[in-house]
HTML snippet that shows the backbone in 3Dmol.js (N, CA, C, O; Angstrom):
<script src="https://3Dmol.org/build/3Dmol-min.js"></script>
<div id="view" style="width:600px;height:400px;position:relative"></div>
<script>
const pdb = `
ATOM      1  N   MET A   1     -11.713  10.683 -61.954  1.00  0.00           N
ATOM      2  CA  MET A   1     -11.263   9.388 -62.116  1.00  0.00           C
ATOM      3  C   MET A   1     -11.255   8.579 -60.733  1.00  0.00           C
ATOM      4  O   MET A   1     -11.484   7.369 -60.727  1.00  0.00           O
ATOM      5  N   ALA A   2     -10.996   9.261 -59.616  1.00  0.00           N
ATOM      6  CA  ALA A   2     -11.004   8.663 -58.375  1.00  0.00           C
ATOM      7  C   ALA A   2     -12.297   8.254 -58.028  1.00  0.00           C
ATOM      8  O   ALA A   2     -12.472   7.152 -57.508  1.00  0.00           O
ATOM      9  N   ASP A   3     -13.316   9.099 -58.281  1.00  0.00           N
ATOM     10  CA  ASP A   3     -14.559   8.977 -57.946  1.00  0.00           C
ATOM     11  C   ASP A   3     -15.157   7.481 -58.601  1.00  0.00           C
ATOM     12  O   ASP A   3     -15.882   6.706 -57.976  1.00  0.00           O
ATOM     13  N   LEU A   4     -14.713   7.300 -59.878  1.00  0.00           N
ATOM     14  CA  LEU A   4     -15.067   6.091 -60.495  1.00  0.00           C
ATOM     15  C   LEU A   4     -14.589   4.733 -59.748  1.00  0.00           C
ATOM     16  O   LEU A   4     -15.215   3.673 -59.738  1.00  0.00           O
ATOM     17  N   LEU A   5     -13.371   4.990 -59.139  1.00  0.00           N
ATOM     18  CA  LEU A   5     -12.754   3.705 -58.569  1.00  0.00           C
ATOM     19  C   LEU A   5     -13.171   3.332 -57.228  1.00  0.00           C
ATOM     20  O   LEU A   5     -12.906   2.244 -56.717  1.00  0.00           O
ATOM     21  N   GLN A   6     -13.942   4.421 -56.578  1.00  0.00           N
ATOM     22  CA  GLN A   6     -14.353   4.184 -55.159  1.00  0.00           C
ATOM     23  C   GLN A   6     -15.486   3.218 -55.090  1.00  0.00           C
ATOM     24  O   GLN A   6     -16.336   3.177 -55.979  1.00  0.00           O
ATOM     25  N   MET A   7     -15.506   2.467 -54.084  1.00  0.00           N
ATOM     26  CA  MET A   7     -16.630   1.451 -53.938  1.00  0.00           C
ATOM     27  C   MET A   7     -17.767   2.342 -53.520  1.00  0.00           C
ATOM     28  O   MET A   7     -17.595   3.402 -52.920  1.00  0.00           O
ATOM     29  N   PRO A   8     -18.915   1.865 -53.863  1.00  0.00           N
ATOM     30  CA  PRO A   8     -20.262   2.611 -53.452  1.00  0.00           C
ATOM     31  C   PRO A   8     -20.438   2.406 -51.953  1.00  0.00           C
ATOM     32  O   PRO A   8     -20.164   1.358 -51.369  1.00  0.00           O
ATOM     33  N   LYS A   9     -20.947   3.567 -51.360  1.00  0.00           N
ATOM     34  CA  LYS A   9     -21.117   3.616 -49.873  1.00  0.00           C
ATOM     35  C   LYS A   9     -22.366   2.603 -49.577  1.00  0.00           C
ATOM     36  O   LYS A   9     -23.303   2.569 -50.375  1.00  0.00           O
ATOM     37  N   SER A  10     -22.355   1.866 -48.534  1.00  0.00           N
ATOM     38  CA  SER A  10     -23.582   1.171 -47.988  1.00  0.00           C
ATOM     39  C   SER A  10     -24.503   2.011 -47.618  1.00  0.00           C
ATOM     40  O   SER A  10     -24.130   3.144 -47.313  1.00  0.00           O
ATOM     41  N   ARG A  11     -25.893   1.686 -47.549  1.00  0.00           N
ATOM     42  CA  ARG A  11     -26.997   2.507 -47.010  1.00  0.00           C
ATOM     43  C   ARG A  11     -26.579   2.944 -45.666  1.00  0.00           C
ATOM     44  O   ARG A  11     -26.561   4.148 -45.411  1.00  0.00           O
ATOM     45  N   ARG A  12     -26.221   2.011 -44.730  1.00  0.00           N
ATOM     46  CA  ARG A  12     -25.897   2.439 -43.439  1.00  0.00           C
ATOM     47  C   ARG A  12     -24.926   3.687 -43.274  1.00  0.00           C
ATOM     48  O   ARG A  12     -25.112   4.578 -42.445  1.00  0.00           O
ATOM     49  N   GLN A  13     -23.805   3.630 -44.221  1.00  0.00           N
ATOM     50  CA  GLN A  13     -22.749   4.580 -44.213  1.00  0.00           C
ATOM     51  C   GLN A  13     -23.401   5.823 -44.691  1.00  0.00           C
ATOM     52  O   GLN A  13     -23.111   6.869 -44.111  1.00  0.00           O
ATOM     53  N   ARG A  14     -24.221   5.842 -45.646  1.00  0.00           N
ATOM     54  CA  ARG A  14     -24.817   7.029 -46.224  1.00  0.00           C
ATOM     55  C   ARG A  14     -25.658   7.773 -45.060  1.00  0.00           C
ATOM     56  O   ARG A  14     -25.580   8.975 -44.810  1.00  0.00           O
ATOM     57  N   GLU A  15     -26.526   6.774 -44.356  1.00  0.00           N
ATOM     58  CA  GLU A  15     -27.318   7.297 -43.294  1.00  0.00           C
ATOM     59  C   GLU A  15     -26.563   7.848 -42.090  1.00  0.00           C
ATOM     60  O   GLU A  15     -27.010   8.820 -41.481  1.00  0.00           O
ATOM     61  N   GLU A  16     -25.465   7.268 -41.745  1.00  0.00           N
ATOM     62  CA  GLU A  16     -24.535   7.937 -40.766  1.00  0.00           C
ATOM     63  C   GLU A  16     -24.028   9.166 -41.176  1.00  0.00           C
ATOM     64  O   GLU A  16     -23.964  10.086 -40.360  1.00  0.00           O
ATOM     65  N   GLU A  17     -23.636   9.323 -42.401  1.00  0.00           N
ATOM     66  CA  GLU A  17     -22.916  10.591 -42.794  1.00  0.00           C
ATOM     67  C   GLU A  17     -24.073  11.651 -42.920  1.00  0.00           C
ATOM     68  O   GLU A  17     -23.797  12.827 -42.684  1.00  0.00           O
ATOM     69  N   GLU A  18     -25.276  11.321 -43.256  1.00  0.00           N
ATOM     70  CA  GLU A  18     -26.289  12.357 -43.305  1.00  0.00           C
ATOM     71  C   GLU A  18     -26.664  12.579 -41.903  1.00  0.00           C
ATOM     72  O   GLU A  18     -26.793  13.759 -41.576  1.00  0.00           O
ATOM     73  N   ALA A  19     -26.857  11.719 -41.048  1.00  0.00           N
ATOM     74  CA  ALA A  19     -27.019  12.052 -39.534  1.00  0.00           C
ATOM     75  C   ALA A  19     -26.064  12.943 -39.005  1.00  0.00           C
ATOM     76  O   ALA A  19     -26.369  13.956 -38.374  1.00  0.00           O
ATOM     77  N   GLU A  20     -24.879  12.570 -39.259  1.00  0.00           N
ATOM     78  CA  GLU A  20     -23.716  13.352 -38.663  1.00  0.00           C
ATOM     79  C   GLU A  20     -23.687  14.831 -39.273  1.00  0.00           C
ATOM     80  O   GLU A  20     -23.352  15.771 -38.553  1.00  0.00           O
ATOM     81  N   LEU A  21     -24.048  15.026 -40.629  1.00  0.00           N
ATOM     82  CA  LEU A  21     -24.288  16.228 -41.243  1.00  0.00           C
ATOM     83  C   LEU A  21     -25.320  17.002 -40.588  1.00  0.00           C
ATOM     84  O   LEU A  21     -25.206  18.193 -40.299  1.00  0.00           O
ATOM     85  N   SER A  22     -26.368  16.252 -40.358  1.00  0.00           N
ATOM     86  CA  SER A  22     -27.694  16.931 -39.717  1.00  0.00           C
ATOM     87  C   SER A  22     -27.293  17.532 -38.383  1.00  0.00           C
ATOM     88  O   SER A  22     -27.522  18.701 -38.070  1.00  0.00           O
ATOM     89  N   ALA A  23     -26.666  16.624 -37.612  1.00  0.00           N
ATOM     90  CA  ALA A  23     -26.404  17.107 -36.213  1.00  0.00           C
ATOM     91  C   ALA A  23     -25.279  18.343 -36.379  1.00  0.00           C
ATOM     92  O   ALA A  23     -25.341  19.328 -35.642  1.00  0.00           O
ATOM     93  N   TYR A  24     -24.433  18.230 -37.224  1.00  0.00           N
ATOM     94  CA  TYR A  24     -23.520  19.384 -37.411  1.00  0.00           C
ATOM     95  C   TYR A  24     -24.193  20.632 -37.892  1.00  0.00           C
ATOM     96  O   TYR A  24     -23.867  21.746 -37.480  1.00  0.00           O
ATOM     97  N   THR A  25     -25.069  20.440 -38.705  1.00  0.00           N
ATOM     98  CA  THR A  25     -26.005  21.771 -39.350  1.00  0.00           C
ATOM     99  C   THR A  25     -26.774  22.110 -38.149  1.00  0.00           C
ATOM    100  O   THR A  25     -26.833  23.312 -37.893  1.00  0.00           O
ATOM    101  N   ALA A  26     -27.441  21.213 -37.275  1.00  0.00           N
ATOM    102  CA  ALA A  26     -28.337  21.635 -36.104  1.00  0.00           C
ATOM    103  C   ALA A  26     -27.417  22.452 -35.053  1.00  0.00           C
ATOM    104  O   ALA A  26     -27.798  23.520 -34.575  1.00  0.00           O
ATOM    105  N   ARG A  27     -26.326  21.930 -34.774  1.00  0.00           N
ATOM    106  CA  ARG A  27     -25.440  22.497 -33.779  1.00  0.00           C
ATOM    107  C   ARG A  27     -25.111  24.019 -34.284  1.00  0.00           C
ATOM    108  O   ARG A  27     -25.276  24.947 -33.492  1.00  0.00           O
ATOM    109  N   TRP A  28     -24.663  24.252 -35.561  1.00  0.00           N
ATOM    110  CA  TRP A  28     -24.329  25.488 -36.079  1.00  0.00           C
ATOM    111  C   TRP A  28     -25.502  26.444 -36.118  1.00  0.00           C
ATOM    112  O   TRP A  28     -25.299  27.640 -35.907  1.00  0.00           O
ATOM    113  N   LEU A  29     -26.771  25.967 -36.385  1.00  0.00           N
ATOM    114  CA  LEU A  29     -27.936  26.722 -36.302  1.00  0.00           C
ATOM    115  C   LEU A  29     -28.282  27.138 -34.865  1.00  0.00           C
ATOM    116  O   LEU A  29     -28.717  28.268 -34.645  1.00  0.00           O
ATOM    117  N   GLU A  30     -28.102  26.264 -33.912  1.00  0.00           N
ATOM    118  CA  GLU A  30     -28.258  26.453 -32.490  1.00  0.00           C
ATOM    119  C   GLU A  30     -27.300  27.625 -32.076  1.00  0.00           C
ATOM    120  O   GLU A  30     -27.699  28.606 -31.450  1.00  0.00           O
ATOM    121  N   LEU A  31     -26.025  27.443 -32.471  1.00  0.00           N
ATOM    122  CA  LEU A  31     -25.036  28.541 -32.183  1.00  0.00           C
ATOM    123  C   LEU A  31     -25.475  29.870 -32.774  1.00  0.00           C
ATOM    124  O   LEU A  31     -25.481  30.923 -32.137  1.00  0.00           O
ATOM    125  N   ALA A  32     -25.848  29.737 -34.064  1.00  0.00           N
ATOM    126  CA  ALA A  32     -26.389  31.108 -34.748  1.00  0.00           C
ATOM    127  C   ALA A  32     -27.530  31.681 -33.964  1.00  0.00           C
ATOM    128  O   ALA A  32     -27.570  32.896 -33.773  1.00  0.00           O
ATOM    129  N   ASP A  33     -28.497  30.853 -33.478  1.00  0.00           N
ATOM    130  CA  ASP A  33     -29.576  31.481 -32.748  1.00  0.00           C
ATOM    131  C   ASP A  33     -29.156  32.098 -31.330  1.00  0.00           C
ATOM    132  O   ASP A  33     -29.633  33.122 -30.842  1.00  0.00           O
ATOM    133  N   ALA A  34     -28.205  31.306 -30.781  1.00  0.00           N
ATOM    134  CA  ALA A  34     -27.652  32.003 -29.497  1.00  0.00           C
ATOM    135  C   ALA A  34     -27.107  33.137 -29.840  1.00  0.00           C
ATOM    136  O   ALA A  34     -27.475  34.112 -29.184  1.00  0.00           O
ATOM    137  N   ALA A  35     -26.177  33.343 -30.845  1.00  0.00           N
ATOM    138  CA  ALA A  35     -25.619  34.630 -30.934  1.00  0.00           C
ATOM    139  C   ALA A  35     -26.592  35.618 -31.392  1.00  0.00           C
ATOM    140  O   ALA A  35     -26.500  36.752 -30.923  1.00  0.00           O
ATOM    141  N   LEU A  36     -27.526  35.352 -32.253  1.00  0.00           N
ATOM    142  CA  LEU A  36     -28.602  36.182 -32.551  1.00  0.00           C
ATOM    143  C   LEU A  36     -29.235  36.675 -31.310  1.00  0.00           C
ATOM    144  O   LEU A  36     -29.425  37.885 -31.187  1.00  0.00           O
ATOM    145  N   SER A  37     -29.576  35.857 -30.389  1.00  0.00           N
ATOM    146  CA  SER A  37     -30.211  36.112 -29.095  1.00  0.00           C
ATOM    147  C   SER A  37     -29.355  37.008 -28.314  1.00  0.00           C
ATOM    148  O   SER A  37     -29.890  37.940 -27.713  1.00  0.00           O
ATOM    149  N   ALA A  38     -28.072  36.834 -28.253  1.00  0.00           N
ATOM    150  CA  ALA A  38     -27.221  37.752 -27.501  1.00  0.00           C
ATOM    151  C   ALA A  38     -27.209  39.155 -28.100  1.00  0.00           C
ATOM    152  O   ALA A  38     -27.149  40.190 -27.436  1.00  0.00           O
ATOM    153  N   THR A  39     -27.274  39.071 -29.475  1.00  0.00           N
ATOM    154  CA  THR A  39     -27.055  40.351 -30.259  1.00  0.00           C
ATOM    155  C   THR A  39     -28.552  41.217 -30.045  1.00  0.00           C
ATOM    156  O   THR A  39     -28.567  42.439 -29.894  1.00  0.00           O
ATOM    157  N   GLU A  40     -29.525  40.549 -30.057  1.00  0.00           N
ATOM    158  CA  GLU A  40     -30.807  40.982 -29.715  1.00  0.00           C
ATOM    159  C   GLU A  40     -30.989  41.441 -28.349  1.00  0.00           C
ATOM    160  O   GLU A  40     -31.755  42.394 -28.203  1.00  0.00           O
ATOM    161  N   LYS A  41     -30.410  40.926 -27.280  1.00  0.00           N
ATOM    162  CA  LYS A  41     -30.278  41.249 -25.982  1.00  0.00           C
ATOM    163  C   LYS A  41     -29.517  42.566 -25.962  1.00  0.00           C
ATOM    164  O   LYS A  41     -30.020  43.571 -25.459  1.00  0.00           O
ATOM    165  N   ALA A  42     -28.338  42.562 -26.495  1.00  0.00           N
ATOM    166  CA  ALA A  42     -27.577  43.636 -26.519  1.00  0.00           C
ATOM    167  C   ALA A  42     -28.110  44.870 -27.228  1.00  0.00           C
ATOM    168  O   ALA A  42     -27.793  46.004 -26.867  1.00  0.00           O
ATOM    169  N   ALA A  43     -28.801  44.660 -28.088  1.00  0.00           N
ATOM    170  CA  ALA A  43     -29.540  45.926 -28.819  1.00  0.00           C
ATOM    171  C   ALA A  43     -30.681  46.377 -27.899  1.00  0.00           C
ATOM    172  O   ALA A  43     -30.996  47.567 -27.876  1.00  0.00           O
ATOM    173  N   LYS A  44     -31.278  45.516 -27.180  1.00  0.00           N
ATOM    174  CA  LYS A  44     -32.456  45.822 -26.400  1.00  0.00           C
ATOM    175  C   LYS A  44     -31.850  46.614 -25.192  1.00  0.00           C
ATOM    176  O   LYS A  44     -32.430  47.592 -24.722  1.00  0.00           O
ATOM    177  N   ALA A  45     -30.653  46.144 -24.710  1.00  0.00           N
ATOM    178  CA  ALA A  45     -30.027  46.816 -23.334  1.00  0.00           C
ATOM    179  C   ALA A  45     -29.599  48.304 -24.013  1.00  0.00           C
ATOM    180  O   ALA A  45     -29.759  49.337 -23.363  1.00  0.00           O
ATOM    181  N   LEU A  46     -29.093  48.316 -25.253  1.00  0.00           N
ATOM    182  CA  LEU A  46     -28.643  49.758 -25.657  1.00  0.00           C
ATOM    183  C   LEU A  46     -29.841  50.677 -25.955  1.00  0.00           C
ATOM    184  O   LEU A  46     -29.685  51.892 -25.834  1.00  0.00           O
ATOM    185  N   GLU A  47     -31.091  50.144 -26.357  1.00  0.00           N
ATOM    186  CA  GLU A  47     -32.205  50.869 -26.505  1.00  0.00           C
ATOM    187  C   GLU A  47     -32.656  51.464 -25.180  1.00  0.00           C
ATOM    188  O   GLU A  47     -32.985  52.645 -25.064  1.00  0.00           O
ATOM    189  N   ILE A  48     -32.653  50.515 -24.115  1.00  0.00           N
ATOM    190  CA  ILE A  48     -33.172  50.873 -22.865  1.00  0.00           C
ATOM    191  C   ILE A  48     -32.291  51.939 -22.167  1.00  0.00           C
ATOM    192  O   ILE A  48     -32.795  52.743 -21.383  1.00  0.00           O
ATOM    193  N   ALA A  49     -30.844  51.937 -22.488  1.00  0.00           N
ATOM    194  CA  ALA A  49     -29.975  52.795 -21.918  1.00  0.00           C
ATOM    195  C   ALA A  49     -30.169  54.111 -22.716  1.00  0.00           C
ATOM    196  O   ALA A  49     -30.063  55.206 -22.163  1.00  0.00           O
ATOM    197  N   ARG A  50     -30.437  53.980 -23.939  1.00  0.00           N
ATOM    198  CA  ARG A  50     -30.755  55.307 -24.692  1.00  0.00           C
ATOM    199  C   ARG A  50     -31.912  56.051 -24.184  1.00  0.00           C
ATOM    200  O   ARG A  50     -31.950  57.266 -23.989  1.00  0.00           O
ATOM    201  N   GLN A  51     -32.798  55.250 -24.000  1.00  0.00           N
ATOM    202  CA  GLN A  51     -34.234  55.885 -23.507  1.00  0.00           C
ATOM    203  C   GLN A  51     -34.004  56.414 -22.161  1.00  0.00           C
ATOM    204  O   GLN A  51     -34.539  57.486 -21.878  1.00  0.00           O
ATOM    205  N   GLU A  52     -33.189  55.735 -21.179  1.00  0.00           N
ATOM    206  CA  GLU A  52     -32.930  56.273 -19.875  1.00  0.00           C
ATOM    207  C   GLU A  52     -32.114  57.598 -19.978  1.00  0.00           C
ATOM    208  O   GLU A  52     -32.436  58.582 -19.312  1.00  0.00           O
ATOM    209  N   GLN A  53     -31.015  57.601 -20.858  1.00  0.00           N
ATOM    210  CA  GLN A  53     -30.333  58.732 -21.122  1.00  0.00           C
ATOM    211  C   GLN A  53     -31.164  59.805 -21.537  1.00  0.00           C
ATOM    212  O   GLN A  53     -31.118  60.886 -20.948  1.00  0.00           O
ATOM    213  N   GLU A  54     -31.966  59.590 -22.558  1.00  0.00           N
ATOM    214  CA  GLU A  54     -32.826  60.835 -22.942  1.00  0.00           C
ATOM    215  C   GLU A  54     -33.675  61.304 -21.843  1.00  0.00           C
ATOM    216  O   GLU A  54     -33.941  62.493 -21.666  1.00  0.00           O
ATOM    217  N   HIS A  55     -34.111  60.303 -21.079  1.00  0.00           N
ATOM    218  CA  HIS A  55     -35.239  60.779 -19.995  1.00  0.00           C
ATOM    219  C   HIS A  55     -34.267  61.647 -18.835  1.00  0.00           C
ATOM    220  O   HIS A  55     -34.778  62.563 -18.191  1.00  0.00           O
ATOM    221  N   ILE A  56     -33.054  61.319 -18.677  1.00  0.00           N
ATOM    222  CA  ILE A  56     -32.249  62.074 -17.716  1.00  0.00           C
ATOM    223  C   ILE A  56     -31.846  63.388 -18.386  1.00  0.00           C
ATOM    224  O   ILE A  56     -31.716  64.368 -17.651  1.00  0.00           O
ATOM    225  N   ARG A  57     -31.638  63.517 -19.680  1.00  0.00           N
ATOM    226  CA  ARG A  57     -31.435  64.588 -20.298  1.00  0.00           C
ATOM    227  C   ARG A  57     -32.560  65.677 -20.363  1.00  0.00           C
ATOM    228  O   ARG A  57     -32.358  66.872 -20.149  1.00  0.00           O
ATOM    229  N   ASN A  58     -33.767  65.124 -20.683  1.00  0.00           N
ATOM    230  CA  ASN A  58     -34.979  65.942 -20.471  1.00  0.00           C
ATOM    231  C   ASN A  58     -35.220  66.324 -19.095  1.00  0.00           C
ATOM    232  O   ASN A  58     -35.679  67.458 -18.956  1.00  0.00           O
ATOM    233  N   ASP A  59     -35.005  65.595 -17.969  1.00  0.00           N
ATOM    234  CA  ASP A  59     -35.023  65.972 -16.712  1.00  0.00           C
ATOM    235  C   ASP A  59     -34.254  67.051 -16.376  1.00  0.00           C
ATOM    236  O   ASP A  59     -34.717  67.967 -15.697  1.00  0.00           O
ATOM    237  N   ILE A  60     -32.883  67.039 -16.867  1.00  0.00           N
ATOM    238  CA  ILE A  60     -32.003  68.178 -16.530  1.00  0.00           C
ATOM    239  C   ILE A  60     -32.351  69.360 -17.268  1.00  0.00           C
ATOM    240  O   ILE A  60     -32.178  70.447 -16.718  1.00  0.00           O
ATOM    241  N   GLN A  61     -32.794  69.312 -18.376  1.00  0.00           N
ATOM    242  CA  GLN A  61     -33.440  70.483 -19.193  1.00  0.00           C
ATOM    243  C   GLN A  61     -34.554  71.191 -18.530  1.00  0.00           C
ATOM    244  O   GLN A  61     -34.646  72.415 -18.434  1.00  0.00           O
ATOM    245  N   ARG A  62     -35.444  70.263 -18.052  1.00  0.00           N
ATOM    246  CA  ARG A  62     -36.567  70.834 -17.249  1.00  0.00           C
ATOM    247  C   ARG A  62     -36.229  71.499 -16.098  1.00  0.00           C
ATOM    248  O   ARG A  62     -36.715  72.606 -15.866  1.00  0.00           O
ATOM    249  N   ARG A  63     -35.395  70.924 -15.284  1.00  0.00           N
ATOM    250  CA  ARG A  63     -34.758  71.489 -14.005  1.00  0.00           C
ATOM    251  C   ARG A  63     -34.126  72.952 -14.283  1.00  0.00           C
ATOM    252  O   ARG A  63     -34.430  73.948 -13.627  1.00  0.00           O
ATOM    253  N   LEU A  64     -33.341  72.936 -15.191  1.00  0.00           N
ATOM    254  CA  LEU A  64     -32.620  74.129 -15.618  1.00  0.00           C
ATOM    255  C   LEU A  64     -33.629  75.171 -16.098  1.00  0.00           C
ATOM    256  O   LEU A  64     -33.429  76.328 -15.728  1.00  0.00           O
ATOM    257  N   LYS A  65     -34.622  74.931 -16.826  1.00  0.00           N
ATOM    258  CA  LYS A  65     -35.756  75.829 -17.172  1.00  0.00           C
ATOM    259  C   LYS A  65     -36.439  76.338 -15.874  1.00  0.00           C
ATOM    260  O   LYS A  65     -36.661  77.539 -15.716  1.00  0.00           O
ATOM    261  N   ASN A  66     -36.756  75.437 -14.984  1.00  0.00           N
ATOM    262  CA  ASN A  66     -37.521  75.868 -13.842  1.00  0.00           C
ATOM    263  C   ASN A  66     -36.519  76.796 -12.956  1.00  0.00           C
ATOM    264  O   ASN A  66     -36.940  77.774 -12.339  1.00  0.00           O
ATOM    265  N   TYR A  67     -35.455  76.484 -12.952  1.00  0.00           N
ATOM    266  CA  TYR A  67     -34.371  77.201 -12.020  1.00  0.00           C
ATOM    267  C   TYR A  67     -34.202  78.599 -12.685  1.00  0.00           C
ATOM    268  O   TYR A  67     -34.130  79.648 -12.045  1.00  0.00           O
ATOM    269  N   ALA A  68     -34.152  78.505 -13.929  1.00  0.00           N
ATOM    270  CA  ALA A  68     -34.050  79.918 -14.639  1.00  0.00           C
ATOM    271  C   ALA A  68     -35.437  80.757 -14.481  1.00  0.00           C
ATOM    272  O   ALA A  68     -35.359  81.979 -14.357  1.00  0.00           O
ATOM    273  N   LYS A  69     -36.423  80.255 -14.482  1.00  0.00           N
ATOM    274  CA  LYS A  69     -37.793  80.801 -14.138  1.00  0.00           C
ATOM    275  C   LYS A  69     -37.926  81.331 -12.837  1.00  0.00           C
ATOM    276  O   LYS A  69     -38.422  82.438 -12.627  1.00  0.00           O
ATOM    277  N   ALA A  70     -37.465  80.519 -11.886  1.00  0.00           N
ATOM    278  CA  ALA A  70     -37.378  80.963 -10.452  1.00  0.00           C
ATOM    279  C   ALA A  70     -36.450  81.998 -10.142  1.00  0.00           C
ATOM    280  O   ALA A  70     -36.663  82.804  -9.236  1.00  0.00           O
ATOM    281  N   ASP A  71     -35.417  82.010 -10.863  1.00  0.00           N
ATOM    282  CA  ASP A  71     -34.281  82.994 -10.776  1.00  0.00           C
ATOM    283  C   ASP A  71     -34.813  84.471 -11.103  1.00  0.00           C
ATOM    284  O   ASP A  71     -34.517  85.460 -10.432  1.00  0.00           O
ATOM    285  N   LYS A  72     -35.579  84.477 -12.150  1.00  0.00           N
ATOM    286  CA  LYS A  72     -36.152  85.645 -12.874  1.00  0.00           C
ATOM    287  C   LYS A  72     -37.206  86.177 -11.941  1.00  0.00           C
ATOM    288  O   LYS A  72     -37.317  87.390 -11.761  1.00  0.00           O
ATOM    289  N   ARG A  73     -38.033  85.244 -11.305  1.00  0.00           N
ATOM    290  CA  ARG A  73     -39.000  85.781 -10.375  1.00  0.00           C
ATOM    291  C   ARG A  73     -38.428  86.369  -9.174  1.00  0.00           C
ATOM    292  O   ARG A  73     -39.018  87.311  -8.646  1.00  0.00           O
ATOM    293  N   ARG A  74     -37.287  85.897  -8.657  1.00  0.00           N
ATOM    294  CA  ARG A  74     -36.534  86.372  -7.453  1.00  0.00           C
ATOM    295  C   ARG A  74     -35.977  87.716  -7.874  1.00  0.00           C
ATOM    296  O   ARG A  74     -36.023  88.653  -7.077  1.00  0.00           O
ATOM    297  N   VAL A  75     -35.505  87.851  -8.960  1.00  0.00           N
ATOM    298  CA  VAL A  75     -35.011  89.193  -9.422  1.00  0.00           C
ATOM    299  C   VAL A  75     -36.148  90.362  -9.440  1.00  0.00           C
ATOM    300  O   VAL A  75     -35.936  91.504  -9.032  1.00  0.00           O
ATOM    301  N   ARG A  76     -37.192  89.976  -9.891  1.00  0.00           N
ATOM    302  CA  ARG A  76     -38.376  90.829 -10.037  1.00  0.00           C
ATOM    303  C   ARG A  76     -38.828  91.230  -8.608  1.00  0.00           C
ATOM    304  O   ARG A  76     -39.133  92.403  -8.390  1.00  0.00           O
ATOM    305  N   LYS A  77     -38.879  90.346  -7.681  1.00  0.00           N
ATOM    306  CA  LYS A  77     -39.386  90.579  -6.361  1.00  0.00           C
ATOM    307  C   LYS A  77     -38.396  91.593  -5.692  1.00  0.00           C
ATOM    308  O   LYS A  77     -38.809  92.580  -5.085  1.00  0.00           O
ATOM    309  N   VAL A  78     -37.188  91.324  -5.823  1.00  0.00           N
ATOM    310  CA  VAL A  78     -36.167  92.191  -5.210  1.00  0.00           C
ATOM    311  C   VAL A  78     -36.122  93.598  -5.817  1.00  0.00           C
ATOM    312  O   VAL A  78     -36.065  94.551  -5.041  1.00  0.00           O
ATOM    313  N   GLY A  79     -36.144  93.800  -7.095  1.00  0.00           N
ATOM    314  CA  GLY A  79     -36.215  94.982  -7.892  1.00  0.00           C
ATOM    315  C   GLY A  79     -37.295  95.720  -7.923  1.00  0.00           C
ATOM    316  O   GLY A  79     -37.330  96.734  -8.620  1.00  0.00           O
TER     317      GLY A  79
END
`;
const viewer = $3Dmol.createViewer("view");
viewer.addModel(pdb, "pdb");
viewer.setStyle({}, {cartoon: {color: "spectrum"}});
viewer.zoomTo();
viewer.render();
</script>
């Protein structure tokens, strides 16, 4: 019933409200994009860290194998 009693809005008022809503929506979209960018950057950083960790682990395993092989060769030479 209250809707029926309200005066119709002028064209200028409607345009101002639409512009305000558009600006509000644009701002929220901008914030969402920034959050997504931050999330994407964090995900990329985690992926790089995971790759580096895997590289270090593989390097350690390779060095341990080489050390074990070298140790076996030393034992054979002595014995």
